[in-house]
C-alpha positions as CSV (number, residue, x, y, z in Angstrom):
1,M,-176.5,128.0,-4.2
2,N,-176.8,130.8,-6.8
3,D,-175.8,133.9,-6.4
4,P,-178.3,137.0,-7.5
5,N,-175.3,139.2,-8.2
6,R,-173.0,136.6,-10.3
7,G,-174.9,138.4,-13.9
8,N,-174.3,141.9,-12.4
9,L,-170.6,140.7,-11.3
10,R,-169.9,139.6,-14.9
11,R,-171.0,142.7,-16.8
12,Q,-168.9,144.2,-14.7
13,I,-166.1,142.6,-15.6
14,R,-166.8,142.7,-19.1
15,Q,-167.2,146.6,-19.3
16,A,-164.1,147.3,-17.2
17,S,-161.7,149.5,-19.1
18,K,-158.5,148.4,-18.0
19,P,-157.3,144.3,-18.1
20,T,-158.7,142.3,-15.5
21,I,-157.3,139.8,-13.8
22,S,-159.0,136.0,-14.8
23,A,-158.9,133.4,-12.3
24,R,-158.2,130.0,-13.2
25,P,-157.3,126.3,-11.1
26,Y,-153.8,125.1,-10.3
27,P,-154.5,121.5,-9.6
28,T,-152.7,119.9,-6.3
29,I,-150.7,123.4,-5.7
30,L,-153.3,126.5,-5.1
31,R,-156.8,127.4,-6.7
32,I,-158.0,130.7,-7.2
33,S,-161.5,131.8,-6.7
34,W,-163.3,135.1,-6.5
35,N,-165.4,136.3,-3.6
36,S,-169.1,136.6,-4.5
37,R,-168.7,140.6,-3.6
38,R,-167.6,144.0,-5.2
39,I,-164.4,142.7,-7.3
40,F,-163.3,146.2,-8.9
41,H,-162.5,149.2,-6.6
42,A,-162.9,152.5,-9.1
43,G,-163.5,149.7,-12.0
44,T,-159.6,149.1,-12.1
45,S,-158.2,147.4,-9.3
46,L,-159.3,143.8,-7.8
47,D,-161.0,144.2,-4.6
48,K,-160.8,141.1,-3.0
49,F,-159.5,137.5,-3.8
50,S,-158.8,134.7,-1.7
51,F,-156.4,131.9,-2.1
52,R,-157.6,128.2,-1.5
53,R,-155.3,125.0,-1.0
54,A,-156.6,122.4,-3.7
55,T,-157.3,119.7,-0.7
56,S,-159.6,120.0,2.4
57,F,-157.4,122.5,4.2
58,K,-159.1,125.8,5.4
59,P,-158.2,128.6,3.4
60,V,-154.4,129.6,4.4
61,I,-154.3,133.3,2.9
62,R,-156.5,135.8,2.0
63,M,-155.9,139.1,0.6
64,R,-157.7,142.3,-0.3
65,V,-156.0,144.6,-3.0
66,Q,-157.4,148.1,-3.3
67,T,-155.0,151.2,-3.5
68,W,-153.0,149.4,-0.6
69,T,-152.7,146.2,0.4
70,E,-154.1,144.6,3.4
71,V,-153.2,141.1,4.4
72,S,-154.8,139.1,6.2
73,F,-153.9,135.5,7.1
74,R,-153.9,132.5,9.7
75,I,-151.5,131.2,12.0
76,L,-152.2,127.4,12.9
77,G,-155.8,127.6,11.5
78,V,-156.4,130.9,13.0
79,R,-157.5,133.7,10.7
80,S,-156.4,137.4,11.8
81,K,-158.1,140.3,11.2
82,R,-156.7,142.3,8.2
83,F,-153.7,144.6,9.0
84,N,-152.8,147.4,6.4
85,F,-149.4,146.7,5.0
86,G,-149.5,150.1,2.8
87,L,-146.5,152.0,2.1
88,S,-147.1,154.5,4.4
89,S,-147.8,152.5,7.6
90,S,-145.4,150.4,6.5
91,A,-142.6,153.5,6.7
92,F,-144.2,154.8,9.9
93,L,-144.0,151.2,11.5
94,L,-140.0,150.6,10.2
95,L,-139.0,154.2,11.5
96,M,-140.1,152.9,14.9
97,I,-138.6,149.8,14.9
98,L,-135.6,151.5,13.7
99,G,-136.0,154.0,16.6
100,Y,-136.5,151.1,18.9
101,A,-133.1,149.3,17.8
102,V,-130.8,152.6,18.1
103,Y,-132.3,152.7,21.6
104,A,-131.2,148.9,22.0
105,A,-127.8,149.6,20.6
106,D,-127.0,152.5,22.7
107,R,-127.6,150.2,25.5
108,T,-125.3,147.6,24.7
109,V,-122.4,149.1,22.8
110,L,-121.2,150.1,26.3
111,A,-120.9,146.4,27.4
112,S,-118.9,145.8,23.9
113,V,-116.2,147.9,24.9
114,L,-116.3,148.5,28.7
115,A,-113.3,146.2,29.2
116,L,-111.0,148.8,27.3
117,M,-112.9,151.7,29.1
118,V,-111.6,150.5,32.4
119,P,-108.0,151.4,32.7
120,A,-108.5,154.2,29.9
121,L,-111.0,156.1,32.6
122,I,-109.6,154.2,35.7
123,L,-112.7,153.3,36.7
124,T,-113.1,151.2,39.9
125,N,-115.4,147.9,40.4
126,Y,-117.9,150.4,42.3
127,E,-117.8,153.1,39.2
128,I,-117.9,150.0,36.8
129,G,-121.1,149.0,38.6
130,L,-122.4,152.7,38.6
131,L,-121.7,152.9,34.9
132,G,-123.6,150.0,34.1
133,S,-126.7,151.1,35.9
134,A,-126.5,154.8,34.8
135,Q,-128.9,154.4,31.9
136,Y,-131.3,152.3,33.7
137,I,-131.5,154.8,36.3
138,G,-132.3,157.2,33.9
139,V,-134.9,155.5,31.9
140,L,-136.7,154.9,35.3
141,C,-136.6,158.5,36.1
142,F,-138.5,159.7,32.9
143,V,-140.7,156.9,31.6
144,F,-143.8,157.6,33.5
145,L,-143.1,161.4,32.8
146,A,-142.9,160.5,29.3
147,G,-145.9,158.8,28.5
148,H,-148.2,161.4,30.6
149,L,-146.5,164.1,28.4
150,S,-147.1,162.3,25.3
151,D,-150.9,162.0,25.9
152,R,-151.0,165.9,27.2
153,Y,-148.9,167.5,24.6
154,G,-148.7,165.1,21.5
155,R,-146.6,162.3,21.2
156,K,-144.4,163.5,17.8
157,S,-142.7,166.3,19.9
158,V,-142.1,164.0,22.9
159,L,-140.8,161.2,20.7
160,I,-138.2,163.6,18.6
161,I,-137.1,165.1,22.5
162,G,-136.2,161.5,23.7
163,L,-134.5,160.9,20.3
164,V,-132.3,163.6,20.5
165,V,-131.3,163.5,24.0
166,F,-130.3,159.9,23.7
167,T,-128.3,160.2,20.2
168,M,-126.5,163.3,21.8
169,F,-125.7,162.5,24.7
170,T,-124.5,158.8,23.9
171,W,-122.3,160.9,21.2
172,L,-120.8,162.7,24.1
173,I,-119.7,159.2,26.0
174,G,-117.2,159.0,23.3
175,F,-115.8,162.6,24.7
176,A,-115.7,161.5,28.1
177,S,-112.3,161.7,29.9
178,N,-113.1,160.6,33.3
179,F,-115.6,158.7,35.7
180,L,-117.8,161.2,36.5
181,E,-118.4,162.6,33.0
182,A,-118.8,159.3,31.1
183,F,-121.4,158.6,34.2
184,V,-123.3,161.9,33.7
185,F,-123.7,161.2,29.7
186,R,-124.9,157.8,30.2
187,L,-127.5,158.9,33.1
188,I,-129.0,161.7,30.5
189,S,-129.1,159.1,27.5
190,G,-131.1,157.3,29.9
191,F,-133.7,160.1,30.5
192,G,-134.0,160.5,26.6
193,E,-134.4,156.3,26.1
194,G,-137.2,156.7,29.0
195,I,-138.8,159.4,26.8
196,F,-138.7,157.6,24.2
197,W,-139.4,153.8,24.9
198,P,-143.2,154.5,26.2
199,V,-144.3,157.1,23.7
200,A,-142.9,154.8,20.6
201,M,-144.9,152.1,22.1
202,A,-148.3,154.3,22.8
203,A,-147.9,155.6,18.8
204,V,-147.5,152.3,17.6
205,A,-150.2,150.6,19.7
206,S,-152.8,153.9,18.4
207,Y,-151.9,153.7,15.1
208,F,-152.5,150.0,14.6
209,K,-155.6,149.7,16.7
210,E,-157.0,145.9,15.9
211,R,-153.5,144.8,15.1
212,K,-151.6,146.2,18.1
213,G,-150.8,142.8,19.0
214,L,-148.9,142.1,15.9
215,A,-147.5,145.6,15.6
216,L,-146.2,145.9,19.0
217,G,-144.9,142.5,18.6
218,I,-142.8,143.4,15.3
219,F,-141.7,146.8,17.3
220,Y,-140.4,144.8,20.1
221,V,-138.3,142.6,17.4
222,G,-136.4,145.8,16.6
223,F,-134.7,145.6,20.4
224,D,-133.5,142.3,19.5
225,A,-131.9,143.5,16.7
226,G,-130.5,146.8,17.7
227,S,-129.0,144.6,20.8
228,V,-127.1,142.6,18.2
229,A,-126.2,145.6,16.4
230,G,-125.0,147.7,19.3
231,L,-122.8,144.6,20.2
232,S,-121.4,143.8,16.6
233,L,-121.0,147.8,15.8
234,G,-118.7,148.8,18.8
235,G,-116.7,145.6,18.3
236,L,-116.1,146.5,14.6
237,A,-115.8,150.1,15.3
238,Y,-113.0,149.5,17.5
239,S,-111.0,146.9,15.3
240,L,-111.2,149.3,12.4
241,S,-109.8,152.3,14.4
242,G,-108.2,151.1,17.6
243,D,-110.0,153.6,19.6
244,W,-112.9,152.5,22.1
245,R,-114.5,156.3,21.7
246,T,-115.3,155.4,18.0
247,A,-118.2,153.0,19.1
248,F,-120.0,155.6,20.8
249,F,-120.0,157.8,17.4
250,V,-121.2,155.2,15.2
251,A,-123.4,153.4,17.0
252,P,-126.3,156.0,17.7
253,S,-125.4,157.6,14.2
254,L,-128.9,155.8,12.9
255,G,-130.9,158.2,15.5
256,L,-130.3,161.0,12.7
257,I,-132.5,158.9,10.2
258,V,-135.3,158.3,12.5
259,I,-134.9,161.9,14.0
260,V,-135.5,163.2,10.4
261,G,-138.3,160.7,9.6
262,A,-140.3,161.3,12.6
263,A,-140.0,165.2,12.1
264,G,-141.2,164.6,8.7
265,L,-144.0,162.2,9.4
266,K,-147.7,163.7,9.1
267,G,-151.1,162.5,10.7
268,K,-149.2,159.2,12.2
269,F,-149.1,160.3,16.0
270,T,-152.6,160.0,17.1
271,S,-153.3,161.9,20.0
272,S,-155.3,161.5,23.1
273,G,-158.4,162.9,21.6
274,E,-161.1,163.8,24.4
275,F,-159.0,162.7,27.0
276,A,-155.8,165.2,26.2
277,G,-157.2,168.6,27.9
278,R,-158.7,166.8,30.9
279,I,-155.1,164.9,31.3
280,R,-153.0,166.5,34.2
281,L,-149.8,164.9,35.9
282,G,-150.7,162.1,38.4
283,R,-154.1,162.6,38.6
284,D,-154.9,160.5,35.4
285,A,-152.2,158.1,36.6
286,L,-154.4,157.9,39.8
287,E,-157.7,157.0,37.9
288,L,-156.0,154.6,36.0
289,L,-154.3,153.0,39.6
290,K,-158.1,152.3,40.3
291,D,-158.7,150.5,37.7
292,R,-158.3,146.8,39.2
293,G,-157.2,145.7,35.5
294,V,-154.6,148.2,35.1
295,L,-153.1,147.5,38.5
296,L,-153.0,143.6,38.1
297,L,-151.1,144.5,34.7
298,I,-148.6,146.9,36.6
299,V,-147.7,144.1,39.0
300,F,-147.6,141.3,36.1
301,A,-145.4,143.6,34.4
302,L,-142.9,144.0,37.2
303,L,-142.8,140.0,38.1
304,A,-142.7,139.1,34.1
305,T,-139.8,141.7,33.9
306,W,-138.2,140.3,36.8
307,A,-138.7,136.7,35.8
308,S,-137.0,137.3,32.1
309,V,-134.5,139.9,33.0
310,W,-132.0,137.4,33.2
311,Q,-131.8,135.7,30.2
312,V,-130.6,139.2,29.3
313,V,-128.0,140.3,32.0
314,F,-127.0,136.6,33.0
315,L,-127.7,133.8,30.2
316,P,-124.1,133.8,28.9
317,Y,-122.7,133.7,32.2
318,Y,-125.0,130.6,33.1
319,F,-123.9,128.9,30.1
320,F,-120.3,129.3,30.6
321,T,-119.9,128.6,34.8
322,V,-123.1,125.8,34.8
323,M,-123.0,124.3,31.7
324,H,-119.5,125.0,30.8
325,F,-119.5,126.2,27.4
326,G,-116.9,128.0,26.0
327,I,-116.8,132.5,26.0
328,L,-118.0,132.2,22.2
329,P,-120.5,129.1,22.3
330,S,-122.1,131.0,25.3
331,A,-122.4,134.1,23.5
332,L,-123.7,132.4,20.3
333,F,-126.3,130.5,22.0
334,S,-127.6,133.1,24.1
335,A,-128.0,134.8,20.7
336,V,-129.9,131.8,19.4
337,V,-132.2,132.0,22.4
338,S,-132.6,136.0,21.1
339,I,-133.8,134.9,18.3
340,S,-136.5,132.7,19.3
341,G,-137.9,135.4,21.4
342,G,-137.6,137.4,18.8
343,V,-140.1,134.9,16.9
344,G,-142.5,134.3,19.9
345,K,-142.8,137.9,19.7
346,L,-144.0,138.0,16.0
347,V,-146.3,134.8,16.1
348,L,-147.9,135.1,19.7
349,G,-148.5,138.6,19.0
350,G,-149.9,138.6,16.2
351,T,-152.4,135.6,17.6
352,S,-153.5,138.0,20.5
353,D,-155.2,139.9,17.9
354,V,-157.5,137.1,17.4
355,W,-157.3,135.6,20.5
356,K,-158.6,136.7,24.1
357,R,-155.2,138.7,25.4
358,N,-155.4,137.5,29.2
359,R,-155.9,133.9,28.4
360,L,-153.1,133.7,25.8
361,L,-151.2,135.7,28.6
362,A,-151.8,133.0,31.1
363,S,-151.1,130.2,29.2
364,I,-147.9,131.6,28.0
365,S,-146.9,132.2,31.8
366,L,-147.6,128.5,32.6
367,A,-145.4,127.6,29.6
368,V,-142.5,129.8,30.8
369,L,-142.7,128.1,34.2
370,L,-142.7,124.9,32.9
371,A,-139.9,125.6,30.3
372,Y,-138.0,127.3,33.4
373,G,-138.2,124.1,35.5
374,V,-137.4,121.2,33.0
375,F,-134.0,123.8,32.1
376,F,-133.0,124.2,35.2
377,A,-133.7,120.7,36.6
378,T,-132.4,118.4,33.7
379,S,-128.8,117.6,33.1
380,N,-129.3,116.0,29.9
381,L,-127.4,118.7,27.5
382,T,-130.0,118.3,24.5
383,L,-133.2,119.0,26.7
384,D,-131.6,121.8,28.1
385,L,-130.8,123.6,25.0
386,L,-134.2,122.8,23.6
387,F,-135.9,124.2,26.6
388,A,-133.7,127.1,26.4
389,L,-135.1,128.1,23.1
390,I,-138.7,127.1,24.2
391,M,-138.1,130.1,27.2
392,G,-136.9,132.4,25.1
393,F,-139.9,132.0,22.5
394,F,-142.3,133.0,25.4
395,S,-140.9,134.8,27.5
396,S,-140.3,137.2,25.4
397,S,-143.5,136.9,23.7
398,I,-145.5,137.7,26.7
399,F,-144.3,141.7,26.4
400,P,-146.3,143.2,23.5
401,I,-149.3,141.3,24.8
402,M,-149.4,142.9,27.7
403,Q,-148.8,146.4,26.6
404,A,-151.8,145.6,24.2
405,L,-153.8,144.5,27.0
406,M,-152.7,147.8,29.0
407,V,-153.6,149.8,25.6
408,D,-157.3,148.2,25.8
409,S,-157.6,149.0,29.1
410,C,-156.7,152.3,29.9
411,S,-159.7,154.2,28.4
412,G,-157.9,156.3,25.9
413,R,-155.1,157.2,28.2
414,V,-152.5,155.1,26.2
415,G,-149.3,157.1,27.1
416,T,-150.0,157.3,30.6
417,A,-150.6,153.8,30.5
418,L,-147.7,152.5,28.9
419,G,-145.5,154.8,31.1
420,L,-146.9,153.1,34.0
421,T,-145.8,149.5,32.8
422,T,-142.7,150.6,31.6
423,T,-141.8,152.1,34.8
424,S,-142.9,148.8,36.8
425,Q,-140.5,147.3,34.2
426,S,-137.8,149.4,34.9
427,V,-137.9,149.0,38.5
428,A,-137.9,145.2,37.8
429,T,-135.0,145.8,35.4
430,V,-132.7,147.7,38.4
431,I,-133.3,145.5,41.3
432,S,-133.5,142.0,39.9
433,P,-130.0,141.5,38.7
434,I,-129.0,143.2,41.9
435,I,-130.9,140.3,43.8
436,T,-129.8,137.9,41.6
437,A,-126.2,138.7,42.1
438,S,-126.5,139.0,46.0
439,L,-127.3,135.2,45.7
440,F,-124.3,134.1,44.2
441,V,-122.7,133.2,47.1
442,I,-124.9,130.1,47.0
443,G,-124.0,129.3,44.0
444,V,-124.5,130.8,40.6
445,G,-126.8,128.1,39.2
446,R,-128.9,128.1,42.3
447,A,-128.9,131.8,42.4
448,V,-130.2,132.3,38.9
449,T,-133.0,129.6,39.2
450,F,-134.4,131.3,42.6
451,G,-134.2,134.5,40.5
452,A,-136.1,133.2,37.7
453,M,-138.2,130.5,39.2
454,I,-139.9,132.8,41.7
455,P,-141.3,135.6,40.1
456,A,-142.4,133.2,37.4
457,A,-144.2,131.5,39.7
458,L,-146.2,134.2,41.3
459,M,-146.7,135.5,37.2
460,L,-149.1,132.8,36.8
461,P,-152.1,133.8,39.9
462,V,-152.0,137.3,38.4
463,A,-152.1,136.1,34.7
464,L,-155.3,134.1,35.9
465,M,-156.4,137.4,37.4
466,L,-156.8,139.2,34.3
467,K,-159.5,140.5,32.1
468,D,-159.7,141.3,28.4
469,P,-161.7,144.5,27.8
470,R,-162.6,143.7,24.3
471,P,-166.4,142.4,23.9
472,S,-165.9,139.9,21.1
473,I,-162.9,138.5,19.0
474,T,-163.8,138.1,15.3
475,R,-161.3,135.2,13.7
């Protein structure tokens, strides 16, 4: 069909003051074609063009180039909406990822040198347990309050306070001379993490809006990277210095970059707008809890975290005691499962922007339950390893999708809403390992199986009751 604007488009191309980009076909490899809409922006830059395979397949990449670059793509044939990858937006997301990575490194650096701290600080088994849980208790104390404060007073200042607190008090652990000092410093660093976590998620979700699923997926990968970095930096710092205290000075140092970067950002931290003046501590949360969808998401967050936290705490131990791997293979394959989870966050987090999130969560919950069932039931090594990767891929992808759905459901109270889900997750993080470890008397394999399968089975019916408030999804 003839386009009446084609003659005008040809004249615009001829009259452009700068060299234009011409398109020509590339047989069997790539074919570039112009869309019929406006080609030039300000007479200089290409507004829109598309790549198409020179076959019968649908377009796999579509790009729009102006003073910034927006990219939309197809995953398994589903085109996403445009996502701004401009310099300032990329810098903002990178800064939040780095902050989450430092957050994770602060958590895991203790594990890398704990065996050396025990004789140095003369720790009892009871004190070892308390030191390990101190940071999680600290997170639980502040995670909801931080979300509320960010809605009431602004995200930027609250986020910077969290960064300063957990960076400073992780450093101070390196000066601890006894258990009490180490516990208090660890607890207060947990306060800082509880302040940072929901506020950073709220900032990312609010800034990227319709692409929050992919943005949160990318953000969550920062935790995986930081966890590996914390273990690696802790071990490396000790090997170079011969002193376990060095690990606590090195690991959080990147927090300084995030603090300076966050302080310098302007216009990236959106507020709650019209709701800010009406938000009151507790009252706004109670209003949200009256919403059935929000309440279901809080329950789902508890069950999903409970069903997956064993992979962080006990998976290497499971490989070692039940599957009889060596220490190094157990650690390495657990890391591979974590990498699989990172891929899942990116792929399925991005997919949730173009599919109904409630349906996607229900499908993922079923996939997790089936993967767990095969992993725990089979004695075939190949199947065990395959389904370990599958369960990592699906179970980790739940969280950015779940948080994005909560943002869609909270009527503008983003910080408070994410404070509720992260509080629920923190509760699960504290109680799940305790319950699972208490069942070790019946065997490690059975204890881990019960600790994973029961919440995974309960998670599925809750997921089926979730609703996505978005009226329509543009593919």
